[in-house]
C-alpha positions in Angstrom: 33.7 25.2 43.8 36.0 27.6 45.7 37.7 30.5 44.0 40.5 32.5 45.6 41.0 36.2 44.8 44.5 37.2 45.8 45.3 40.8 46.6 41.9 42.5 46.4 41.4 46.0 48.0 38.0 47.0 49.4 36.8 50.5 48.6 34.0 52.1 50.6 33.2 55.5 52.2 36.2 54.9 54.6 38.7 54.7 51.7 40.8 51.9 50.4 41.9 48.9 52.5 45.2 47.1 52.2 45.3 44.2 49.7 43.8 41.0 51.1 42.8 37.6 49.9 39.1 36.7 49.6 37.3 33.4 48.7 34.0 32.7 47.0 32.6 29.4 48.0 29.0 28.1 48.3 27.5 31.4 47.6 29.5 33.2 50.2 32.3 35.8 49.7 34.6 36.0 52.7 38.0 37.1 53.8 40.5 34.3 53.8 41.5 33.5 57.4 45.2 33.4 58.5 46.5 33.9 54.9 45.5 30.4 54.0 46.1 29.9 50.3 45.7 26.2 49.8 42.8 23.9 49.0 41.0 26.2 46.4 39.8 25.0 43.0 40.9 28.2 41.3 43.1 31.2 42.0 42.7 34.6 40.5 45.4 37.2 40.6 43.5 40.4 41.6 46.5 42.6 42.1 45.4 46.2 41.5 41.7 45.3 41.4 39.1 46.9 43.7 36.2 45.4 45.5 33.0 47.2 46.6 29.4 46.5 47.5 27.2 46.0 44.4 26.4 49.1 42.5 22.9 50.6 42.3 21.6 52.7 39.4 18.6 54.9 40.2 17.8 55.8 36.6 17.8 53.3 33.8 15.6 53.0 30.7 14.7 50.0 28.5 12.6 49.4 25.5 10.6 46.3 26.4 7.6 46.2 26.0 7.0 48.0 22.8 10.5 49.0 21.7 12.5 45.8 22.3 14.8 46.7 19.4 16.3 49.5 21.5 16.8 47.5 24.7 15.1 44.2 25.8 14.9 43.0 29.4 17.6 40.4 28.6 20.0 42.9 27.0 19.5 45.3 29.8 20.3 42.6 32.4 23.5 41.7 30.4 24.5 45.4 30.3 23.9 45.8 34.0 26.1 42.8 34.8 28.9 43.9 32.5 28.7 47.4 34.1 28.9 46.2 37.7 25.3 47.1 38.7 23.4 44.7 40.9 20.2 46.7 41.0 18.5 49.4 38.8 15.4 51.5 39.0 13.6 51.0 35.7 11.8 54.0 34.2 8.1 53.6 33.2 8.4 55.1 29.7 7.8 51.9 27.7 4.9 51.2 25.3 2.6 50.6 27.0 3.7 52.7 30.0 4.3 50.8 33.2 1.3 52.1 35.1 -0.6 49.1 36.5 -0.1 45.9 38.5 -0.2 43.9 35.2 2.5 46.1 33.6 4.7 45.8 36.7 4.3 42.0 37.0 5.1 41.5 33.3 8.5 43.1 33.7 9.3 41.5 37.1 8.3 38.0 35.9 10.5 38.4 32.8 13.4 39.9 34.9 13.5 37.4 37.7 15.5 34.9 35.6 18.4 37.3 35.6 20.6 38.2 38.6 20.4 42.0 38.6 17.4 43.3 40.6 14.9 45.3 38.6 13.1 48.0 40.7 10.2 49.4 38.9 9.4 53.1 38.9 5.6 53.1 38.5 4.0 55.9 36.5 1.9 58.3 38.5 -0.3 59.5 35.7 -1.9 57.5 33.0 0.3 57.3 29.9 2.5 59.8 31.8 0.3 62.6 30.4 0.3 64.5 33.7 -3.5 64.3 34.2 -5.3 61.3 35.5 -3.7 59.4 38.3 -2.8 55.7 38.0 -3.6 53.0 40.5 -0.8 53.9 42.8 -2.0 52.0 45.9 -2.7 48.9 43.8 0.8 48.9 42.3 2.2 49.2 45.8 0.1 46.7 47.7 -0.2 44.1 44.9 3.2 44.3 43.2 5.5 46.0 45.9 6.2 49.2 44.0 7.4 52.0 46.3 9.1 54.3 43.8 6.9 56.4 41.5 7.4 59.1 38.9 7.0 60.0 35.3 10.4 58.8 34.2 11.8 61.0 31.4 8.9 63.4 31.6 8.4 66.2 34.2 5.3 66.2 36.4 4.4 69.8 35.8 0.8 69.8 37.1 1.0 71.2 40.6 -2.3 69.8 41.7 -1.4 66.3 40.7 2.1 66.7 42.3 0.5 67.6 45.6 -2.1 64.7 45.5 0.6 62.2 44.6 2.8 63.2 47.6 -0.3 62.7 49.8 -1.0 59.3 48.3 2.6 58.2 48.7 2.6 59.0 52.4 0.2 56.2 53.0 3.1 53.7 52.6 6.3 55.7 52.8 6.6 55.8 49.0 9.0 58.2 47.3 8.4 60.4 44.3 11.2 60.4 41.7 11.0 63.8 40.0 12.6 64.8 36.7 12.0 68.5 37.4 11.8 71.1 34.6 9.1 73.4 33.3 8.2 72.0 29.8 6.9 75.3 28.5 10.1 77.2 29.5 12.1 74.4 27.8 9.8 74.1 24.7 11.6 73.5 21.4 15.0 73.5 23.2 17.8 71.2 22.1 20.9 72.2 24.1 21.9 74.5 27.0 20.8 78.1 26.4 24.0 80.3 26.3 26.7 81.7 24.1 27.3 78.4 22.3 23.6 77.8 21.4 23.5 81.3 20.1 26.6 80.7 17.9 25.2 77.5 16.6 21.7 78.9 16.0 20.0 76.3 18.1 17.1 77.0 20.4 18.3 76.6 24.0 17.1 75.1 27.2 17.6 77.7 29.9 18.7 77.0 33.5 15.5 78.8 34.5 13.4 75.8 33.3 14.9 73.5 35.9 15.4 76.1 38.6 11.7 77.2 38.6 10.4 73.6 38.7 12.7 72.6 41.6 11.7 75.7 43.5 8.0 75.1 42.9 8.1 71.4 43.8 10.0 72.1 47.0 7.2 74.6 48.0 4.6 71.9 47.3 6.7 69.4 49.3 6.9 71.9 52.2 3.1 72.2 52.1 2.0 68.6 51.6 4.8 66.6 53.2 6.2 63.4 51.8 9.4 62.3 50.1 10.9 63.6 46.9 14.0 62.5 45.0 15.1 64.9 42.3 16.7 63.2 39.4 19.5 64.4 37.1 19.8 67.9 38.5 22.3 70.0 36.6 22.2 73.7 37.5 24.0 75.6 40.2 20.8 77.2 41.6 19.1 73.8 41.7 21.9 72.4 43.8 21.6 75.4 46.1 17.9 75.1 46.4 18.2 71.4 47.4 21.0 72.2 49.8 18.8 74.7 51.7 15.8 72.3 51.6 17.9 69.6 53.3 19.2 72.1 55.9 15.5 73.0 56.6 14.7 69.4 57.2 12.6 68.6 54.1 12.7 64.9 53.1 14.5 65.5 49.9 17.3 63.7 48.0 18.9 64.2 44.6 21.1 62.5 42.0 23.1 63.6 38.9 23.9 61.9 35.6 27.6 60.9 35.7 28.2 62.3 32.1 27.1 65.8 33.2 30.4 65.9 35.1 32.4 65.1 32.0 30.9 67.1 29.2 29.8 70.8 28.7 27.8 72.6 26.1 31.1 73.5 24.3 31.4 69.8 23.3 28.4 70.2 21.0 30.1 72.5 18.5 30.3 69.7 15.9 26.6 68.8 16.3 27.2 65.2 17.5 23.7 63.8 18.2 25.2 61.4 20.7 25.7 64.4 23.0 22.1 65.5 22.8 20.8 64.7 26.3 18.1 65.9 28.7 18.9 67.8 30.8 21.5 69.2 28.5 25.2 69.7 29.2 25.7 73.1 30.7 28.7 75.3 31.5 31.7 75.1 33.9 30.0 77.0 36.7 27.1 74.5 36.8 29.6 71.6 36.6 31.6 72.9 39.5 28.4 73.4 41.5 27.4 69.7 40.9 30.9 68.5 42.0 30.6 70.6 45.2 27.1 69.2 45.8 28.4 65.7 45.5 31.2 66.4 48.0 29.1 68.1 50.6 26.3 65.6 50.5 23.6 67.7 48.8 23.6 65.2 45.9 23.2 61.7 47.2 23.8 59.5 44.1 25.4 59.2 40.6 23.2 57.6 37.9 23.9 56.3 34.4 20.7 57.8 33.0 20.9 55.0 30.5 18.7 56.0 27.5 19.1 53.5 24.6 18.0 54.8 21.1 18.1 53.0 17.8 20.1 54.4 14.9 17.0 55.8 13.1 16.0 57.9 16.1 19.5 59.3 16.8 21.7 59.6 13.8 20.1 62.5 12.0 20.1 66.3 12.1 20.8 67.5 15.6 17.5 69.3 16.1 15.5 66.2 15.0 17.5 63.5 16.9 16.0 62.0 20.1 17.5 63.0 23.5 19.5 60.3 25.3 22.8 58.4 25.7 23.6 54.8 26.7 25.4 55.0 29.9 25.9 51.6 31.6 29.1 50.1 30.2 30.8 53.5 30.0 30.0 54.1 33.7 33.2 52.7 35.2 35.4 54.5 32.6 33.6 57.7 33.6 34.3 57.0 37.3 38.0 56.5 36.4 38.1 59.9 34.7 36.6 61.5 37.9 38.6 59.6 40.4 41.5 62.0 40.7 39.1 64.9 41.3 36.8 63.1 43.7 38.4 59.9 45.1 37.2 56.3 45.0 35.7 56.5 48.4 33.2 59.3 47.5 32.4 57.9 44.1 31.7 54.4 45.4 29.5 55.9 48.2 27.4 57.6 45.5 26.6 54.3 43.8 26.2 52.1 46.8 25.2 53.4 50.2 23.9 56.7 48.8 21.3 55.3 46.5 20.5 52.5 48.9 19.5 55.0 51.5 17.0 56.5 49.1 15.2 53.3 48.1 12.4 52.0 50.3 13.6 48.4 49.4 15.7 45.7 51.0 18.3 44.7 48.4 20.1 41.4 48.2 23.8 41.6 49.3 26.1 41.8 46.3 29.6 42.7 45.3 31.4 44.3 42.3 35.1 43.5 41.5 36.7 45.9 39.0 40.1 46.8 37.6 40.4 50.6 37.2 43.5 50.2 35.0 42.2 47.7 32.5 41.9 49.0 28.9 39.3 47.8 26.5 37.4 48.9 23.4 33.7 49.8 23.4 32.5 48.5 20.1 30.1 46.1 18.5 31.9 43.1 20.0 32.0 44.3 23.6 28.6 46.2 23.7 25.9 44.3 25.6 23.2 46.8 24.8 21.1 46.7 21.6 21.8 50.4 21.1 25.1 52.3 20.6 24.2 55.9 21.0 27.3 57.0 22.9 30.1 59.5 22.1 32.6 56.9 23.4 31.4 54.1 21.0 34.4 52.8 19.0 36.9 54.3 21.5 39.4 52.7 23.8 38.4 53.1 27.5 40.1 52.6 30.8 38.3 50.8 33.6 36.7 47.3 33.4 34.4 45.3 35.6 35.9 41.8 36.1 33.3 39.9 38.3 30.0 40.5 40.0 28.5 38.5 42.8 24.7 38.6 42.6 22.1 36.4 44.2 24.9 34.2 45.5 26.3 33.7 42.0 29.8 34.6 40.9 29.7 35.9 37.4 32.8 36.6 35.3 32.4 39.5 33.0 33.6 38.9 29.4 33.7 41.9 27.0 
C-alpha cells in the first residue's frame, strides 16, 4: 500500500525545508519524484506538519518487572510511539534490578514484538547499592549492553566509579551518570533557596550536584573512559562540563526538558506532580542550561519519564515520590521552547545529538508531527499506566501524527 504525504517540511540541524511530497511504500519513505501525485492508495494532507528523523530518549523508566502497575513494557512501547520516539534508553531501577544477562534478555525478548527500540542501561553495582560490581562484561558480550549506570541513583563511591570506567574501556562502553552527592542532598525535597525557606521544606542545594560533577570529572581525567552526565541542572555544572569538553575529556551531557519550563517558584502550592529529581531550580540555572544547549555543552534533551502510581505520588509533598511522566508531553514542551530555541536545535538534541552518544547502530526511522494540533492529555489519550504530570487534564499544543519504525508506518491515535 502506498501513502502520499502532501506538503511535509523536513526539519533537521540545517533548519526547515520547503514543503514537499513524500510517499511511504513497501517499507520505504521517499521524496516523490517530479511532483507525481497519482497512483497512490491514500493521500494525507500534511500541510503545516514537520518531518524529522526518529526521536531518541536517553532516559526513560518503566515498572516491569516488579511494578507493572506503574508502567509495563507494552504501555511504555505505546507511550513511545504516541510521543514520536523510536528508541529509548531504559533505566535499570526495576524489581529486580536489571543487572545480569538474564535480566537484560527478559526485557529485550518482551520488547522485540514492539517497534520502538529498547536500549538497556545495565546496572553497574548489584541492586544499585553502590558496592559490589555486576557482571558488566557478561552483559556486554552476551546481551550487547554498552550503556551502564545506576539509573535514578548516583554512583557516589569513588573507587567503584574509577573501576567501572576502567572496565568499560575494554569495549568502548559509556557510563551514564546521575551525578549528585546523596549526603549533601539528604532529606531534601526541592531546590534549596528562598522559596524552600518560605515553605519550610528541606532543600537540595546546587552544591550536591556541583561537587559530584567536579569529583567525577577528576576521576575521568585520571582513569580515562567515557561519561555521559544525565539531567544536569545547575549553572556551575554546565560550566564544569563546558571546560571538560574544551580540555578534550570524553564527556557528554543531557537535561530533562521540563527543567527548562518550570522553576522552584512553581512549587508554592505543594503540587506533588512537580516534585522531581534533580529539582526545579531558579532562573539563573535555567538560563545557563539554555546557553549550554545552544553552545553544544549539553548534547541532548531527555523526557526523564518517571511513572508513579497514585498511592506513591498523591500525598503530602514531603512524603511523595520524586518523578514525572514525560513522554506524551514532550512535543508540547518542545512547542513551548521553539520560539526561544528554534526547531533545528531542538530536533538536533533528540536525534543526532543522542545518537552520537550511544555506542549502538539504530534502525532508520522517522517522526511526523503537527506543532499546531491541539489535544487534551487525559484518561482517554494517555498511553501510560501512570498520570503523574502537572499537565494531566490540560489542553496541549503539538501532536505526533505518524511514526515510521522498523519499516512500518504507524498512525498515532490519541
